[in-house]
C-alpha positions in Angstrom: 128.7 113.4 82.6 125.0 114.4 81.7 122.1 113.7 84.1 118.5 114.4 84.0 116.3 114.6 87.2 113.3 112.5 87.8 110.6 113.3 90.2 107.7 111.1 91.3 105.6 112.9 94.0 103.0 110.0 95.2 100.2 110.0 97.8 102.4 109.0 100.6 106.3 109.5 99.4 108.2 111.9 97.6 110.8 110.4 95.2 113.4 111.8 92.9 116.4 110.2 90.8 119.2 111.3 88.8 119.9 109.4 85.5 122.8 109.2 83.6 123.0 108.8 79.9 123.7 105.2 80.5 120.2 104.8 82.4 122.1 104.3 85.8 119.3 105.5 88.5 120.5 107.2 91.7 117.1 107.4 93.8 116.1 109.1 97.0 112.9 109.5 98.9 110.8 111.1 101.9 107.7 111.0 103.6 105.4 113.8 102.1 104.8 115.0 105.8 108.8 115.4 106.0 109.2 117.4 102.7 109.4 121.1 103.0 110.4 123.7 100.3 113.6 124.3 102.5 114.1 120.4 102.8 114.0 120.2 98.9 116.6 123.0 98.2 119.0 121.7 100.9 118.9 118.0 99.3 119.1 119.3 95.7 121.9 122.1 96.1 124.4 118.9 96.4 123.0 117.7 92.9 124.9 118.3 89.8 123.1 120.4 87.5 120.6 118.4 85.3 120.1 118.9 81.6 116.2 118.4 81.9 113.7 117.9 84.9 110.6 115.6 84.6 107.9 115.6 87.3 105.2 113.4 87.7 102.4 113.7 90.4 99.3 112.4 91.9 99.6 114.5 95.2 98.9 117.9 96.5 99.5 120.4 93.9 101.7 122.7 96.5 104.3 120.1 96.2 104.6 121.1 92.3 105.4 125.1 93.3 108.0 123.8 95.6 109.6 121.9 93.0 109.4 124.7 90.5 110.5 127.5 93.1 113.5 125.3 94.1 114.3 124.1 90.5 114.4 128.0 89.1 116.5 129.0 92.1 119.3 126.6 91.9 119.3 125.8 88.0 117.5 128.7 86.2 117.9 127.6 82.6 116.8 124.0 83.1 113.7 123.0 81.4 111.1 121.3 83.7 108.2 119.0 82.0 105.3 117.8 83.6 104.0 114.4 82.5 100.6 114.2 81.7 98.6 111.0 80.9 98.2 110.9 76.8 95.9 109.1 74.5 98.7 107.4 72.4 102.2 108.3 72.7 105.9 106.6 73.4 104.2 103.3 71.7 101.3 103.2 74.3 97.8 103.4 73.7 95.5 104.6 76.4 92.6 102.5 77.0 90.3 105.2 79.1 87.5 106.9 77.5 89.1 110.1 78.9 92.7 109.4 78.6 93.8 112.4 80.9 91.9 110.6 83.4 94.0 107.7 83.8 96.6 108.4 86.7 99.9 109.6 85.3 101.8 107.3 87.5 99.8 104.5 85.9 100.6 105.9 82.6 104.1 106.3 83.2 104.2 102.7 84.4 102.8 101.7 81.2 105.1 103.5 79.1 108.1 102.2 81.0 107.1 98.4 80.6 106.6 98.8 76.9 110.0 100.3 76.7 112.1 97.9 79.0 110.0 94.8 79.4 108.4 94.6 75.6 105.3 92.0 75.0 102.0 91.5 77.1 102.1 92.5 80.6 100.2 92.8 83.9 101.4 95.8 85.7 100.5 96.1 89.3 101.4 99.2 91.5 101.5 98.4 95.2 101.2 101.9 96.8 98.6 103.7 98.5 96.3 102.2 96.2 96.9 98.7 94.3 96.3 99.4 90.7 96.3 96.7 88.1 96.7 97.6 84.3 97.1 95.0 81.4 98.4 96.0 77.9 99.0 93.5 75.3 102.5 93.2 72.8 101.3 96.1 70.6 101.6 98.5 73.6 97.5 98.6 73.6 96.3 99.2 77.3 93.5 97.1 77.9 92.2 98.8 81.0 92.6 98.2 84.7 91.5 98.0 88.4 91.8 100.0 91.6 91.8 98.5 94.9 92.8 100.3 98.6 96.6 99.4 99.4 97.4 97.4 102.5 98.0 100.6 104.5 94.5 101.9 103.5 92.6 98.6 103.8 93.9 98.3 107.4 93.4 102.0 108.3 89.8 101.6 106.9 89.1 98.7 109.3 90.6 100.8 112.3 88.4 103.8 111.4 84.9 101.9 110.6 85.2 99.4 113.6 85.1 99.8 117.4 87.6 97.0 118.3 90.0 96.9 115.4 93.0 99.1 115.9 95.6 100.0 113.2 98.6 98.1 113.3 101.1 98.4 110.2 103.7 95.4 111.7 104.5 92.4 110.1 103.3 89.3 111.2 104.0 85.7 110.1 101.6 84.1 107.4 98.6 82.5 107.7 95.6 81.8 109.9 96.3 83.8 112.8 94.9 83.5 116.4 95.0 87.4 117.4 93.5 90.3 115.8 96.7 92.1 114.6 98.1 89.5 112.5 94.7 88.4 111.5 94.3 92.0 109.7 97.7 91.8 108.5 97.3 88.6 106.9 93.6 89.2 105.6 94.6 92.3 103.8 97.8 90.5 102.3 95.7 87.9 100.8 93.1 90.4 99.6 95.9 91.9 97.6 97.3 88.5 96.4 93.5 87.2 95.2 93.2 90.3 93.1 96.2 90.0 91.5 95.9 86.4 91.1 92.0 86.7 89.8 93.3 89.0 87.2 95.8 86.7 85.8 93.4 83.7 85.8 91.0 85.6 83.5 93.7 85.8 80.9 93.4 83.3 78.1 97.3 83.2 78.0 99.9 83.5 80.8 100.8 87.2 81.2 104.0 88.4 82.6 103.4 90.1 85.8 105.4 93.2 87.0 105.2 94.7 90.4 105.9 98.0 91.5 105.1 100.5 94.5 106.0 100.5 98.1 104.6 97.3 99.2 105.5 95.2 96.3 108.3 93.5 98.1 105.7 92.6 100.7 103.4 90.8 98.3 105.8 89.4 95.7 106.9 86.4 98.0 103.1 85.1 98.4 102.2 85.1 95.0 102.3 81.7 93.2 103.3 83.0 89.9 106.9 84.4 88.8 106.9 88.1 89.0 109.4 90.9 87.8 109.9 93.4 90.9 110.9 96.9 89.5 110.2 99.5 92.2 111.5 102.2 89.9 108.8 101.8 87.0 107.5 105.4 87.5 110.9 106.8 87.4 111.8 105.0 84.3 108.8 106.2 82.5 109.7 109.6 83.2 113.7 108.8 81.9 111.6 107.3 78.7 109.9 110.4 78.2 112.9 112.6 78.6 114.7 110.3 76.3 111.9 110.4 73.6 111.3 114.1 73.5 115.3 114.5 73.0 115.4 112.2 70.1 
């Protein structure tokens, strides 16, 4: 069976997946602080030899060096393609004045959405940062927004105030009668409000697609239906390899 290796190196987590010719993903992830060249080599030594490797990163460049070293040792003849944001490709047109400045994770999410969920879309990545991007039916990116993610919002309160400690626990949703829950719900509602406000500015109902580590926490609190696809960036890498092979 032919497989490809897809790698999404984020600000908090390092994720990889093998994808077969039927599009089936087998995914793994590790926190960046737990990652090393040795641990990567140990994990990948169990994998079947891939035909191609696609890599996306918004994190430290040192991780790419580890990936290149391990891939070269394990599979010396396998090409490694590093994804870059482009002005126009795969049916998507980038709205940024400097297209390369659009985060590659956002670019790949646009590519995956256009391929797997054709039509207009509001794409929200609920990761270390919350990013919101709008795209029309023709694949024209309309621009986007960036906000701190849930954890970053809570950390900023802890770092910027004397009496608000960081707490990443989950609490019952609603008005709260103790500080930790009030912070939890205040930051959660801030994220929900951002998404809701963007949707409310659209002339017509726009399908909503959520991805990223906190997407599952945010989806239940939205007042509109949303598609949850936590593998959107990896799927964008799969499209990149599929189109390049065609």
